[in-house]
C-alpha positions in Angstrom: 7.1 -12.8 38.1 9.2 -11.9 41.2 7.7 -12.7 44.5 9.8 -9.9 45.9 7.9 -7.3 43.9 4.4 -6.5 45.0 1.5 -6.2 42.4 1.5 -2.4 42.6 5.3 -2.5 42.0 4.7 -4.7 39.0 2.2 -2.2 37.6 4.7 0.7 38.2 7.5 -1.4 36.5 5.2 -2.1 33.6 4.5 1.7 33.1 8.1 2.6 33.5 8.9 0.0 30.8 6.4 1.7 28.6 8.3 5.0 29.0 6.1 6.7 31.6 7.9 9.3 33.9 7.9 8.9 37.6 5.2 11.5 38.3 3.0 9.9 35.6 3.5 6.5 37.3 2.7 7.9 40.7 -0.5 9.7 39.5 -1.7 6.6 37.6 -1.2 4.3 40.6 -2.2 6.9 43.4 1.1 6.8 45.1 3.7 9.4 45.7 6.6 10.2 43.3 9.0 9.5 46.2 7.7 6.1 46.5 8.4 5.3 42.9 11.8 6.8 43.3 12.4 4.6 46.3 11.4 1.5 44.4 13.9 2.4 41.6 16.7 1.9 44.2 15.7 -1.8 44.8 17.3 -4.4 42.3 14.2 -6.5 42.4 12.1 -3.5 41.1 14.8 -2.7 38.4 14.8 -6.3 37.3 10.9 -6.2 36.9 11.3 -3.1 34.7 13.8 -4.9 32.6 11.5 -8.0 32.3 8.7 -5.9 31.1 10.8 -4.1 28.7 12.2 -7.4 27.2 8.7 -8.8 27.0 7.7 -5.7 25.0 10.8 -5.9 22.8 9.9 -9.6 22.2 6.3 -8.8 21.3 7.4 -5.9 19.0 10.0 -8.1 17.3 7.1 -10.5 16.4 4.9 -7.7 15.2 7.7 -6.3 13.1 8.4 -9.6 11.5 4.7 -10.1 10.7 4.6 -6.5 9.3 7.6 -7.1 7.1 5.9 -10.2 5.6 2.8 -8.2 5.1 4.6 -5.4 3.3 6.5 -7.7 1.1 3.3 -9.5 0.1 1.6 -6.1 -0.7 4.6 -4.9 -2.6 4.6 -8.2 -4.7 0.9 -7.8 -5.6 1.3 -4.0 -6.4 4.3 -4.8 -8.6 2.3 -7.3 -10.5 -0.5 -4.8 -10.9 1.9 -2.0 -11.9 3.6 -4.2 -14.5 0.3 -4.9 -16.1 -0.7 -1.2 -16.0 2.5 -0.3 -17.8 1.4 -2.5 -20.7 -2.3 -1.6 -20.6 -4.2 -1.7 -23.8 -7.6 -0.3 -25.0 -10.3 -2.8 -26.2 -9.1 -2.3 -29.8 -5.5 -3.3 -28.8 -3.9 0.2 -29.0 -1.9 1.2 -25.9 -3.9 2.9 -23.1 -1.5 5.8 -22.7 -3.4 7.3 -19.8 -3.1 4.1 -17.7 0.5 3.6 -18.7 1.4 7.2 -17.8 -0.3 6.9 -14.4 1.5 3.6 -13.9 4.8 5.3 -14.7 4.0 8.2 -12.4 3.4 5.7 -9.5 6.6 3.8 -10.3 8.5 7.2 -10.2 6.9 7.9 -6.8 8.0 4.5 -5.6 11.5 5.2 -6.3 11.3 8.7 -4.6 10.7 10.9 -7.6 7.6 12.9 -7.4 5.8 13.0 -10.7 4.6 16.0 -12.4 1.0 16.5 -13.6 0.5 16.7 -17.2 -2.1 19.3 -18.2 -4.9 18.8 -20.7 -2.7 20.6 -23.3 0.0 17.8 -22.8 2.4 20.3 -21.1 4.1 19.8 -17.7 4.2 23.1 -15.7 7.8 24.3 -15.5 7.3 24.8 -11.7 6.7 21.1 -11.3 9.2 19.2 -13.5 12.8 18.7 -13.8 12.5 16.6 -17.0 9.8 15.5 -19.4 10.2 12.2 -21.1 8.3 11.7 -24.3 7.6 8.0 -25.0 6.4 6.0 -27.9 5.5 2.4 -28.4 8.3 0.0 -29.2 8.4 -3.4 -31.0 8.3 -5.3 -27.8 4.8 -3.9 -26.8 6.3 -1.5 -24.3 7.4 2.0 -24.7 10.8 3.8 -25.1 11.9 7.3 -24.5 12.2 9.2 -27.7 12.8 12.7 -26.3 13.9 14.2 -23.0 13.4 17.8 -22.2 14.9 19.5 -19.2 13.1 22.3 -17.4 14.1 24.6 -14.5 12.7 23.2 -11.3 14.5 20.6 -9.4 11.5 18.3 -8.8 10.2 15.4 -10.9 10.0 13.4 -13.9 6.9 12.7 -16.1 6.3 10.6 -19.1 4.3 12.2 -21.8 3.1 9.6 -24.5 3.5 10.5 -28.2 1.1 9.6 -30.9 -2.0 8.8 -28.7 
C-alpha cells in the first residue's frame, strides 16, 4: 500500500481496477468526477490501480487453475460413467440399448454433435438428423455400426439399436 495514496484514493483505484467508469467511481465514493480525473494524472494513483489489477489477476489465475483441476476431475468421472453406460446390460445379460443409446447421444453432444431424438416408432425425424446409424452387438460385447442412413437436415447423428 502506497503511503502517497489516501484511503479514498485506494478505494477509487480498486473500483477502477474492477472496470468501473469515472462517474460510477465518483458516485460510489461521494466525490466529483473531476476529482477522479485529477487523481488519474498522478503516478501514485495509477500505480495503485495497477497494483489492484495485478492482485485481481493473480487471484483469478489461482481460481482458474483450481477450476481447471475440478473440470478435469469431473470429466474423468463422467468419462468412466459414460464408458460403463455404453456397455450397459439388462439383468438377464442382454444389452440395455436404451441406456447405450442415451450414452451415445451424450457422447455425440460432448464432441459437439447434437443428437436426434428417436421416436417410439424407432424413426428419427428428418428435420432433426443428418445421419442415422443402426448399431448391433459385436463379439467384443460392444456394438458396431451396421447401417448408416443420410437424411436432409444438416444437424446431428443418432444411433438406433437393431434387434432389441
